[in-house]
PDB file of N, CA, C and O in Angstrom:
ATOM      1  N   UNK A   1      20.247  13.892  26.758  1.00  0.00           N
ATOM      2  CA  UNK A   1      20.955  13.420  25.589  1.00  0.00           C
ATOM      3  C   UNK A   1      21.277  11.926  25.718  1.00  0.00           C
ATOM      4  O   UNK A   1      21.258  11.188  24.733  1.00  0.00           O
ATOM      5  N   UNK A   2      21.572  11.499  26.949  1.00  0.00           N
ATOM      6  CA  UNK A   2      21.912  10.102  27.189  1.00  0.00           C
ATOM      7  C   UNK A   2      20.713   9.197  26.888  1.00  0.00           C
ATOM      8  O   UNK A   2      20.886   8.088  26.382  1.00  0.00           O
ATOM      9  N   UNK A   3      19.508   9.663  27.196  1.00  0.00           N
ATOM     10  CA  UNK A   3      18.309   8.861  26.923  1.00  0.00           C
ATOM     11  C   UNK A   3      18.117   8.686  25.424  1.00  0.00           C
ATOM     12  O   UNK A   3      17.711   7.616  24.970  1.00  0.00           O
ATOM     13  N   UNK A   4      18.401   9.716  24.661  1.00  0.00           N
ATOM     14  CA  UNK A   4      18.260   9.639  23.209  1.00  0.00           C
ATOM     15  C   UNK A   4      19.261   8.648  22.609  1.00  0.00           C
ATOM     16  O   UNK A   4      18.908   7.858  21.733  1.00  0.00           O
ATOM     17  N   UNK A   5      20.501   8.693  23.079  1.00  0.00           N
ATOM     18  CA  UNK A   5      21.520   7.763  22.589  1.00  0.00           C
ATOM     19  C   UNK A   5      21.145   6.334  22.967  1.00  0.00           C
ATOM     20  O   UNK A   5      21.310   5.415  22.165  1.00  0.00           O
ATOM     21  N   UNK A   6      20.645   6.145  24.172  1.00  0.00           N
ATOM     22  CA  UNK A   6      20.198   4.824  24.607  1.00  0.00           C
ATOM     23  C   UNK A   6      19.039   4.341  23.733  1.00  0.00           C
ATOM     24  O   UNK A   6      18.980   3.167  23.368  1.00  0.00           O
ATOM     25  N   UNK A   7      18.138   5.231  23.406  1.00  0.00           N
ATOM     26  CA  UNK A   7      17.014   4.896  22.521  1.00  0.00           C
ATOM     27  C   UNK A   7      17.523   4.433  21.154  1.00  0.00           C
ATOM     28  O   UNK A   7      17.043   3.433  20.620  1.00  0.00           O
ATOM     29  N   UNK A   8      18.483   5.151  20.592  1.00  0.00           N
ATOM     30  CA  UNK A   8      19.047   4.772  19.299  1.00  0.00           C
ATOM     31  C   UNK A   8      19.724   3.408  19.357  1.00  0.00           C
ATOM     32  O   UNK A   8      19.566   2.597  18.445  1.00  0.00           O
ATOM     33  N   UNK A   9      20.471   3.154  20.417  1.00  0.00           N
ATOM     34  CA  UNK A   9      21.139   1.859  20.568  1.00  0.00           C
ATOM     35  C   UNK A   9      20.132   0.723  20.681  1.00  0.00           C
ATOM     36  O   UNK A   9      20.296  -0.319  20.046  1.00  0.00           O
ATOM     37  N   UNK A  10      19.092   0.917  21.485  1.00  0.00           N
ATOM     38  CA  UNK A  10      18.077  -0.121  21.657  1.00  0.00           C
ATOM     39  C   UNK A  10      17.291  -0.338  20.364  1.00  0.00           C
ATOM     40  O   UNK A  10      16.928  -1.468  20.037  1.00  0.00           O
ATOM     41  N   UNK A  11      17.037   0.717  19.649  1.00  0.00           N
ATOM     42  CA  UNK A  11      16.338   0.583  18.368  1.00  0.00           C
ATOM     43  C   UNK A  11      17.172  -0.210  17.380  1.00  0.00           C
ATOM     44  O   UNK A  11      16.645  -1.060  16.663  1.00  0.00           O
ATOM     45  N   UNK A  12      18.452   0.058  17.336  1.00  0.00           N
ATOM     46  CA  UNK A  12      19.354  -0.669  16.433  1.00  0.00           C
ATOM     47  C   UNK A  12      19.386  -2.157  16.781  1.00  0.00           C
ATOM     48  O   UNK A  12      19.307  -3.010  15.897  1.00  0.00           O
ATOM     49  N   UNK A  13      19.503  -2.459  18.070  1.00  0.00           N
ATOM     50  CA  UNK A  13      19.531  -3.857  18.505  1.00  0.00           C
ATOM     51  C   UNK A  13      18.216  -4.543  18.146  1.00  0.00           C
ATOM     52  O   UNK A  13      18.220  -5.686  17.688  1.00  0.00           O
ATOM     53  N   UNK A  14      17.113  -3.870  18.346  1.00  0.00           N
ATOM     54  CA  UNK A  14      15.823  -4.464  18.039  1.00  0.00           C
ATOM     55  C   UNK A  14      15.677  -4.729  16.539  1.00  0.00           C
ATOM     56  O   UNK A  14      15.181  -5.782  16.138  1.00  0.00           O
ATOM     57  N   UNK A  15      16.104  -3.787  15.721  1.00  0.00           N
ATOM     58  CA  UNK A  15      15.983  -3.959  14.275  1.00  0.00           C
ATOM     59  C   UNK A  15      16.915  -5.034  13.733  1.00  0.00           C
ATOM     60  O   UNK A  15      16.578  -5.702  12.756  1.00  0.00           O
ATOM     61  N   UNK A  16      18.078  -5.212  14.348  1.00  0.00           N
ATOM     62  CA  UNK A  16      19.034  -6.187  13.821  1.00  0.00           C
ATOM     63  C   UNK A  16      18.889  -7.568  14.447  1.00  0.00           C
ATOM     64  O   UNK A  16      19.207  -8.563  13.795  1.00  0.00           O
ATOM     65  N   UNK A  17      18.423  -7.663  15.682  1.00  0.00           N
ATOM     66  CA  UNK A  17      18.392  -8.956  16.379  1.00  0.00           C
ATOM     67  C   UNK A  17      16.978  -9.518  16.568  1.00  0.00           C
ATOM     68  O   UNK A  17      16.800 -10.736  16.545  1.00  0.00           O
ATOM     69  N   UNK A  18      15.979  -8.664  16.753  1.00  0.00           N
ATOM     70  CA  UNK A  18      14.667  -9.155  17.166  1.00  0.00           C
ATOM     71  C   UNK A  18      13.619  -9.167  16.054  1.00  0.00           C
ATOM     72  O   UNK A  18      12.647  -9.917  16.141  1.00  0.00           O
ATOM     73  N   UNK A  19      13.793  -8.365  15.027  1.00  0.00           N
ATOM     74  CA  UNK A  19      12.804  -8.283  13.962  1.00  0.00           C
ATOM     75  C   UNK A  19      13.016  -9.434  12.982  1.00  0.00           C
ATOM     76  O   UNK A  19      14.141  -9.716  12.568  1.00  0.00           O
ATOM     77  N   UNK A  20      11.918 -10.091  12.619  1.00  0.00           N
ATOM     78  CA  UNK A  20      11.985 -11.177  11.633  1.00  0.00           C
ATOM     79  C   UNK A  20      11.706 -10.570  10.260  1.00  0.00           C
ATOM     80  O   UNK A  20      10.553 -10.322   9.909  1.00  0.00           O
ATOM     81  N   UNK A  21      12.757 -10.333   9.493  1.00  0.00           N
ATOM     82  CA  UNK A  21      12.612  -9.735   8.179  1.00  0.00           C
ATOM     83  C   UNK A  21      12.190 -10.805   7.170  1.00  0.00           C
ATOM     84  O   UNK A  21      12.637 -11.948   7.268  1.00  0.00           O
ATOM     85  N   UNK A  22      11.337 -10.455   6.201  1.00  0.00           N
ATOM     86  CA  UNK A  22      10.919 -11.452   5.205  1.00  0.00           C
ATOM     87  C   UNK A  22      12.067 -11.782   4.252  1.00  0.00           C
ATOM     88  O   UNK A  22      12.997 -10.998   4.064  1.00  0.00           O
ATOM     89  N   UNK A  23      11.965 -12.962   3.663  1.00  0.00           N
ATOM     90  CA  UNK A  23      12.978 -13.338   2.683  1.00  0.00           C
ATOM     91  C   UNK A  23      12.733 -12.555   1.393  1.00  0.00           C
ATOM     92  O   UNK A  23      11.685 -11.934   1.217  1.00  0.00           O
ATOM     93  N   UNK A  24      13.719 -12.597   0.497  1.00  0.00           N
ATOM     94  CA  UNK A  24      13.616 -11.854  -0.763  1.00  0.00           C
ATOM     95  C   UNK A  24      12.448 -12.365  -1.596  1.00  0.00           C
ATOM     96  O   UNK A  24      11.752 -11.571  -2.230  1.00  0.00           O
ATOM     97  N   UNK A  25      12.218 -13.685  -1.606  1.00  0.00           N
ATOM     98  CA  UNK A  25      11.116 -14.258  -2.380  1.00  0.00           C
ATOM     99  C   UNK A  25       9.759 -13.812  -1.830  1.00  0.00           C
ATOM    100  O   UNK A  25       8.863 -13.457  -2.596  1.00  0.00           O
ATOM    101  N   UNK A  26       9.612 -13.830  -0.525  1.00  0.00           N
ATOM    102  CA  UNK A  26       8.354 -13.386   0.083  1.00  0.00           C
ATOM    103  C   UNK A  26       8.120 -11.900  -0.186  1.00  0.00           C
ATOM    104  O   UNK A  26       6.991 -11.471  -0.424  1.00  0.00           O
ATOM    105  N   UNK A  27       9.189 -11.131  -0.144  1.00  0.00           N
ATOM    106  CA  UNK A  27       9.079  -9.699  -0.404  1.00  0.00           C
ATOM    107  C   UNK A  27       8.639  -9.432  -1.832  1.00  0.00           C
ATOM    108  O   UNK A  27       7.802  -8.561  -2.070  1.00  0.00           O
ATOM    109  N   UNK A  28       9.195 -10.176  -2.791  1.00  0.00           N
ATOM    110  CA  UNK A  28       8.798 -10.019  -4.186  1.00  0.00           C
ATOM    111  C   UNK A  28       7.347 -10.444  -4.396  1.00  0.00           C
ATOM    112  O   UNK A  28       6.602  -9.772  -5.110  1.00  0.00           O
ATOM    113  N   UNK A  29       6.946 -11.545  -3.783  1.00  0.00           N
ATOM    114  CA  UNK A  29       5.562 -11.995  -3.907  1.00  0.00           C
ATOM    115  C   UNK A  29       4.588 -10.969  -3.338  1.00  0.00           C
ATOM    116  O   UNK A  29       3.538 -10.712  -3.927  1.00  0.00           O
ATOM    117  N   UNK A  30       4.932 -10.392  -2.210  1.00  0.00           N
ATOM    118  CA  UNK A  30       4.073  -9.374  -1.606  1.00  0.00           C
ATOM    119  C   UNK A  30       3.976  -8.144  -2.499  1.00  0.00           C
ATOM    120  O   UNK A  30       2.906  -7.547  -2.621  1.00  0.00           O
ATOM    121  N   UNK A  31       5.080  -7.765  -3.120  1.00  0.00           N
ATOM    122  CA  UNK A  31       5.069  -6.605  -4.012  1.00  0.00           C
ATOM    123  C   UNK A  31       4.177  -6.864  -5.220  1.00  0.00           C
ATOM    124  O   UNK A  31       3.454  -5.970  -5.661  1.00  0.00           O
ATOM    125  N   UNK A  32       4.222  -8.076  -5.756  1.00  0.00           N
ATOM    126  CA  UNK A  32       3.375  -8.426  -6.898  1.00  0.00           C
ATOM    127  C   UNK A  32       1.907  -8.385  -6.488  1.00  0.00           C
ATOM    128  O   UNK A  32       1.071  -7.886  -7.242  1.00  0.00           O
ATOM    129  N   UNK A  33       1.586  -8.896  -5.316  1.00  0.00           N
ATOM    130  CA  UNK A  33       0.203  -8.874  -4.836  1.00  0.00           C
ATOM    131  C   UNK A  33      -0.290  -7.435  -4.695  1.00  0.00           C
ATOM    132  O   UNK A  33      -1.419  -7.124  -5.074  1.00  0.00           O
ATOM    133  N   UNK A  34       0.540  -6.574  -4.160  1.00  0.00           N
ATOM    134  CA  UNK A  34       0.154  -5.165  -3.992  1.00  0.00           C
ATOM    135  C   UNK A  34      -0.058  -4.499  -5.349  1.00  0.00           C
ATOM    136  O   UNK A  34      -1.012  -3.739  -5.516  1.00  0.00           O
ATOM    137  N   UNK A  35       0.810  -4.769  -6.317  1.00  0.00           N
ATOM    138  CA  UNK A  35       0.659  -4.173  -7.651  1.00  0.00           C
ATOM    139  C   UNK A  35      -0.604  -4.661  -8.339  1.00  0.00           C
ATOM    140  O   UNK A  35      -1.323  -3.869  -8.947  1.00  0.00           O
ATOM    141  N   UNK A  36      -0.882  -5.953  -8.252  1.00  0.00           N
ATOM    142  CA  UNK A  36      -2.088  -6.497  -8.882  1.00  0.00           C
ATOM    143  C   UNK A  36      -3.336  -5.922  -8.214  1.00  0.00           C
ATOM    144  O   UNK A  36      -4.286  -5.547  -8.901  1.00  0.00           O
ATOM    145  N   UNK A  37      -3.343  -5.851  -6.903  1.00  0.00           N
ATOM    146  CA  UNK A  37      -4.481  -5.284  -6.189  1.00  0.00           C
ATOM    147  C   UNK A  37      -4.678  -3.817  -6.558  1.00  0.00           C
ATOM    148  O   UNK A  37      -5.816  -3.364  -6.678  1.00  0.00           O
ATOM    149  N   UNK A  38      -3.601  -3.071  -6.739  1.00  0.00           N
ATOM    150  CA  UNK A  38      -3.698  -1.660  -7.121  1.00  0.00           C
ATOM    151  C   UNK A  38      -4.295  -1.507  -8.512  1.00  0.00           C
ATOM    152  O   UNK A  38      -5.116  -0.618  -8.741  1.00  0.00           O
ATOM    153  N   UNK A  39      -3.890  -2.366  -9.443  1.00  0.00           N
ATOM    154  CA  UNK A  39      -4.439  -2.305 -10.806  1.00  0.00           C
ATOM    155  C   UNK A  39      -5.925  -2.656 -10.792  1.00  0.00           C
ATOM    156  O   UNK A  39      -6.723  -2.005 -11.465  1.00  0.00           O
ATOM    157  N   UNK A  40      -6.296  -3.678 -10.032  1.00  0.00           N
ATOM    158  CA  UNK A  40      -7.707  -4.061  -9.954  1.00  0.00           C
ATOM    159  C   UNK A  40      -8.530  -2.936  -9.349  1.00  0.00           C
ATOM    160  O   UNK A  40      -9.609  -2.627  -9.855  1.00  0.00           O
ATOM    161  N   UNK A  41      -8.053  -2.325  -8.292  1.00  0.00           N
ATOM    162  CA  UNK A  41      -8.766  -1.214  -7.667  1.00  0.00           C
ATOM    163  C   UNK A  41      -8.884  -0.035  -8.630  1.00  0.00           C
ATOM    164  O   UNK A  41      -9.932   0.609  -8.685  1.00  0.00           O
ATOM    165  N   UNK A  42      -7.842   0.253  -9.378  1.00  0.00           N
ATOM    166  CA  UNK A  42      -7.891   1.345 -10.354  1.00  0.00           C
ATOM    167  C   UNK A  42      -8.923   1.052 -11.436  1.00  0.00           C
ATOM    168  O   UNK A  42      -9.635   1.959 -11.866  1.00  0.00           O
ATOM    169  N   UNK A  43      -9.016  -0.185 -11.879  1.00  0.00           N
ATOM    170  CA  UNK A  43     -10.011  -0.544 -12.891  1.00  0.00           C
ATOM    171  C   UNK A  43     -11.427  -0.435 -12.341  1.00  0.00           C
ATOM    172  O   UNK A  43     -12.331   0.009 -13.048  1.00  0.00           O
ATOM    173  N   UNK A  44     -11.628  -0.833 -11.095  1.00  0.00           N
ATOM    174  CA  UNK A  44     -12.950  -0.699 -10.474  1.00  0.00           C
ATOM    175  C   UNK A  44     -13.350   0.770 -10.390  1.00  0.00           C
ATOM    176  O   UNK A  44     -14.486   1.124 -10.703  1.00  0.00           O
ATOM    177  N   UNK A  45     -12.427   1.621  -9.972  1.00  0.00           N
ATOM    178  CA  UNK A  45     -12.712   3.055  -9.888  1.00  0.00           C
ATOM    179  C   UNK A  45     -12.998   3.619 -11.280  1.00  0.00           C
ATOM    180  O   UNK A  45     -13.878   4.467 -11.428  1.00  0.00           O
ATOM    181  N   UNK A  46     -12.276   3.168 -12.290  1.00  0.00           N
ATOM    182  CA  UNK A  46     -12.506   3.610 -13.666  1.00  0.00           C
ATOM    183  C   UNK A  46     -13.910   3.241 -14.128  1.00  0.00           C
ATOM    184  O   UNK A  46     -14.598   4.071 -14.723  1.00  0.00           O
ATOM    185  N   UNK A  47     -14.345   2.020 -13.866  1.00  0.00           N
ATOM    186  CA  UNK A  47     -15.681   1.575 -14.270  1.00  0.00           C
ATOM    187  C   UNK A  47     -16.757   2.368 -13.535  1.00  0.00           C
ATOM    188  O   UNK A  47     -17.742   2.785 -14.144  1.00  0.00           O
ATOM    189  N   UNK A  48     -16.579   2.576 -12.244  1.00  0.00           N
ATOM    190  CA  UNK A  48     -17.554   3.351 -11.473  1.00  0.00           C
ATOM    191  C   UNK A  48     -17.616   4.776 -11.989  1.00  0.00           C
ATOM    192  O   UNK A  48     -18.706   5.332 -12.127  1.00  0.00           O
ATOM    193  N   UNK A  49     -16.477   5.377 -12.275  1.00  0.00           N
ATOM    194  CA  UNK A  49     -16.431   6.737 -12.802  1.00  0.00           C
ATOM    195  C   UNK A  49     -17.133   6.819 -14.158  1.00  0.00           C
ATOM    196  O   UNK A  49     -17.876   7.764 -14.426  1.00  0.00           O
ATOM    197  N   UNK A  50     -16.891   5.827 -15.003  1.00  0.00           N
ATOM    198  CA  UNK A  50     -17.517   5.790 -16.319  1.00  0.00           C
ATOM    199  C   UNK A  50     -19.041   5.688 -16.186  1.00  0.00           C
ATOM    200  O   UNK A  50     -19.772   6.392 -16.882  1.00  0.00           O
ATOM    201  N   UNK A  51     -19.517   4.821 -15.302  1.00  0.00           N
ATOM    202  CA  UNK A  51     -20.965   4.654 -15.105  1.00  0.00           C
ATOM    203  C   UNK A  51     -21.610   5.923 -14.551  1.00  0.00           C
ATOM    204  O   UNK A  51     -22.673   6.334 -15.017  1.00  0.00           O
ATOM    205  N   UNK A  52     -20.982   6.532 -13.576  1.00  0.00           N
ATOM    206  CA  UNK A  52     -21.541   7.752 -12.985  1.00  0.00           C
ATOM    207  C   UNK A  52     -21.550   8.878 -14.013  1.00  0.00           C
ATOM    208  O   UNK A  52     -22.505   9.651 -14.080  1.00  0.00           O
ATOM    209  N   UNK A  53     -20.492   8.974 -14.811  1.00  0.00           N
ATOM    210  CA  UNK A  53     -20.414  10.009 -15.840  1.00  0.00           C
ATOM    211  C   UNK A  53     -21.579   9.874 -16.819  1.00  0.00           C
ATOM    212  O   UNK A  53     -22.237  10.864 -17.143  1.00  0.00           O
ATOM    213  N   UNK A  54     -21.834   8.665 -17.285  1.00  0.00           N
ATOM    214  CA  UNK A  54     -22.918   8.470 -18.242  1.00  0.00           C
ATOM    215  C   UNK A  54     -24.289   8.624 -17.587  1.00  0.00           C
ATOM    216  O   UNK A  54     -25.220   9.099 -18.236  1.00  0.00           O
ATOM    217  N   UNK A  55     -24.436   8.240 -16.335  1.00  0.00           N
ATOM    218  CA  UNK A  55     -25.710   8.415 -15.637  1.00  0.00           C
ATOM    219  C   UNK A  55     -26.017   9.898 -15.449  1.00  0.00           C
ATOM    220  O   UNK A  55     -27.142  10.331 -15.697  1.00  0.00           O
ATOM    221  N   UNK A  56     -25.048  10.664 -15.022  1.00  0.00           N
ATOM    222  CA  UNK A  56     -25.245  12.102 -14.839  1.00  0.00           C
ATOM    223  C   UNK A  56     -25.492  12.774 -16.181  1.00  0.00           C
ATOM    224  O   UNK A  56     -26.319  13.680 -16.283  1.00  0.00           O
ATOM    225  N   UNK A  57     -24.800  12.347 -17.176  1.00  0.00           N
ATOM    226  CA  UNK A  57     -24.970  12.885 -18.522  1.00  0.00           C
ATOM    227  C   UNK A  57     -26.388  12.612 -19.033  1.00  0.00           C
ATOM    228  O   UNK A  57     -27.006  13.482 -19.646  1.00  0.00           O
ATOM    229  N   UNK A  58     -26.893  11.418 -18.783  1.00  0.00           N
ATOM    230  CA  UNK A  58     -28.249  11.066 -19.190  1.00  0.00           C
ATOM    231  C   UNK A  58     -29.279  11.863 -18.441  1.00  0.00           C
ATOM    232  O   UNK A  58     -30.293  12.256 -19.018  1.00  0.00           O
ATOM    233  N   UNK A  59     -29.049  12.115 -17.167  1.00  0.00           N
ATOM    234  CA  UNK A  59     -29.994  12.900 -16.362  1.00  0.00           C
ATOM    235  C   UNK A  59     -30.045  14.341 -16.833  1.00  0.00           C
ATOM    236  O   UNK A  59     -31.124  14.929 -16.900  1.00  0.00           O
ATOM    237  N   UNK A  60     -28.889  14.926 -17.164  1.00  0.00           N
ATOM    238  CA  UNK A  60     -28.848  16.319 -17.593  1.00  0.00           C
ATOM    239  C   UNK A  60     -29.436  16.531 -18.975  1.00  0.00           C
ATOM    240  O   UNK A  60     -29.876  17.638 -19.285  1.00  0.00           O
ATOM    241  N   UNK A  61     -29.459  15.504 -19.815  1.00  0.00           N
ATOM    242  CA  UNK A  61     -30.016  15.675 -21.155  1.00  0.00           C
ATOM    243  C   UNK A  61     -31.526  15.518 -21.167  1.00  0.00           C
ATOM    244  O   UNK A  61     -32.138  15.730 -22.214  1.00  0.00           O
ATOM    245  N   UNK A  62     -32.153  15.162 -20.067  1.00  0.00           N
ATOM    246  CA  UNK A  62     -33.604  15.017 -20.019  1.00  0.00           C
ATOM    247  C   UNK A  62     -34.282  16.344 -20.107  1.00  0.00           C
ATOM    248  O   UNK A  62     -35.511  16.412 -20.081  1.00  0.00           O
TER     249      UNK A  62
END
């Protein structure tokens, strides 16, 4: 039990003293980049799905 408590204490010290947390502005910028990248990836998947759907549809109507 003592090892677990020591682990919790060391983890707390590391998170509060040693970790370099990003600023609020950097965090917001990163969130915007992730959202834009997600939308672009979703659009790429949509286009690929649309193309495959029509290609398969064309093959089956032959």
